[in-house]
N, C-alpha and C positions, 0 to 999 in steps of 0.2 A: 238603600239600610234597612230596609226591610226585608229585606232579601238575607241579608247578614242575621237580623235579629231572627227569622227564621230558623238559619241554616245553627243557630246554637240552640233554640228551639229543637231543632230532629237530633241534635247530637247529642242532648243532654239525653232525651230518649232513647238514641240508640245503647248508649253507656248503661242507663240503669234500666234495660232489657236484656243485654250480656249479649250482643251482638257478634254472633260468633266468629265472623270475619275480622272483626277490632279484635276480638282476645286471640287469635290466630298470628296476625301483624304484630301484638304486640309479645306474643311467647317467643315467636322470630326473633323480633328484636332484641329483647333480651338474652337470649341464648346465642345470637351471633355478638353483639357488644360483650356480653360478657364474658364470651369465652376471648375475646381477640384481647380483651381487656386484663383476663390474667394470663395469656403467652405474655404481652408488652411486658406486665409486671414481672416474670419471672426472668424473661431477658433483657430488660430496661434498668433493671436494681441493680444486679452484678455488674452489669457493661458499666454504667456510673459509676460502680464502687470501684472498679478498674481502673477507669482515666479516672479517675480523683489521688487515687492510692499510687500509680505507676508512674514513672518518667520513662519514656522509648522515643527511639526515631519516627518524627510523623505522627508524633502525639497531637501537636497543634493542630495537624490537618484532620485526624479524628476528628478532634473536640470542634473545628468547624463543620465538618460535615453532618454532625450529631446536629449542631444548631441550624444549618440550613435545612434540615431535614426537619424540624419543630416548623418551617415556617413553607414549607413545600406545598403547595395545591394541592389537595385530595386526588384531582383529576388527573393529577400527574403519576399519583401511585399508584391509581387505577388502569391508566396505561402500560404502564411498566408492568401490571399483574397480568392484565389482559395479552400483553408480549409476549412473557413467558409461558403461561397457557393456551394461545391459543394456536391451533390444529399443527402448524409450525415451526412452532415454538419449541424450546428448550426442553419444558416442562409437560408438551403438548400429550404426550403419551397418558397422563394422569387424568387425562379429559375430568377436570376441575371447573373449568370455565364455566360461568352460568348454573354454580353449585354453592349451597349455603359456604363450600369449604370454602371459595375461592372469596367470597365475603371477609369469612375471618381472617383472610390473608390479608387482605387490602388493609382490614381496620388493626391489624395488628402492625403493619408497617406504617398506620399512617400515627398510633399510640405509642408506638417503642419511642421514636426520637424526643418524644415528650417527656415520658417515662425518663429515660437517660439522662437528658437535659438537666430537669430538675432535681435528680439526684445528682448528678454529677454538680451543681449549683450550690445546694446543700452542701454537700459535705467539705466544698473547698471554703465554705463558711467556717468549718469548724478548728477551732482553737490547735493551732500547731503543737502547743505544749501538751494538749491530751495522747497527742497519737504517741508521742516521745514517754511520757505517762506509762501507758498501755505496753509498746515495746521495753520499759525499763523492767515493769511487772511479769515480761515474759509473755505478754502473747504472742501469740500468731497473726498470718495476716488475715486468717479467715476468722477467726476469732477476733482482731481489729474491729475491721466491717463490719462485724455483725454489731459490737457494742457501738461503734459510730453511727452505724445504721438506727441504732437504739435511741441515742440522742439527736438524732435528727427527725425523730418519726411525727414530730408537727409537719414539717415541709413535704413525707413523704404520703400522705393523707392530701396534702395542695397536689401533689403527683398525681393520685389517683382522681383526684376528681379532675382535673386538666384533661387526663387520659382518658377519662369517662364523658366529659363532654364530647372530646371532638369526636369519638366514633359514633356515641348514640344519635349526636345531631349530624352526621354524615352524608350524605344523598350522593353525590356525582361519583364518588369512586365503586360503592356499593351496584350503582345504576348501570356502570360499565360494566361489571366484570360479573355481576349477580342477574342483570338481564331484568329485572324486574316484574319476573312471572308471576302472573298474578298464581295464590296457592302453594307457592316453590318458595320463589328464592325474593319475594316484596316484604318489605319490613317499614316499619313508620313512615318515617323521610319520604322514601321513593313512592309508599301509598298515598301521602297527601299530594305530593306531584300530580301523580295518575288522575287521582279522585278531583284534583284542582283542573284540570284541563281536560276533563269529563263534564264537569259542571256540576258534579254531584256535590256542591259545598258541602250537605250537613254532614257527609259520612268524613270530608277532608277536615272538616271543625270537630270532629268527635276523634279523630285520631293525632290531632294537634293537639287535642286537650289533654287526650292519653300518656302525647310524649313528652307534655310539660311538666304533667302530676311526676311521671315515672321519673326525671330529670331534677324536679323539688324533693323529692322522698328520697333518693340516692343522694344526693350533697347536703340535706338536711341530717343524715345518720352520719356522713362523712364529718361534718362540721359538728356535730356535738362530741363524735370521738376524738376531734381534733382540739376544740376548746376542753375536753377533758384532759388530753395529753398535755398543752399547753399549762394547762394549772397546775400540773404534777412540775413538770420543767421547771416553773416558776419557785 
């Protein structure tokens, strides 16, 4: 117990001193997870909208694939990315394995089905009469989709929170595709694993505090926006 307390004390000292390595790992985590989240939203929101709006052969199969992706273990995603980017893989010529870009790809694939599935679920709850009303007013498909997304904006923020939580806390896939290289591809989660294995508990606790602080700050901001949207909807 004394060792843990000493670790907490040392962690506070590292954070207050603005330890360079802690800052670098934190910024790298924000860059990787932030870019992955942006890509997942850019792809997942319209994809969820299309699955909700269109009827086509194999739609149920596509929805089942999205729902399966929401529960897919991150290490499986990491394995698929490694196989694609390894030297003999189909994308091996890009030489992205053990780089930040590979980590972004892995985290995007983890967050994409989360965004798509939650957007799809939200849009399916919209009153069908609203779609008919928009169609009667002459709204095109794209305009209808945008108006429906505005209608479910509270649920969209929930999708953002879920996707952010999935990527910022991920460790298995980014360790596999990034290699956890100190000073290059190490992020908060993988750094915590490394520091703990090495017995450097103060650094591990400091990184854990930063990770939880980032998660809390992001979710607090999104929750405020979500509650404002809920009051306006009400």
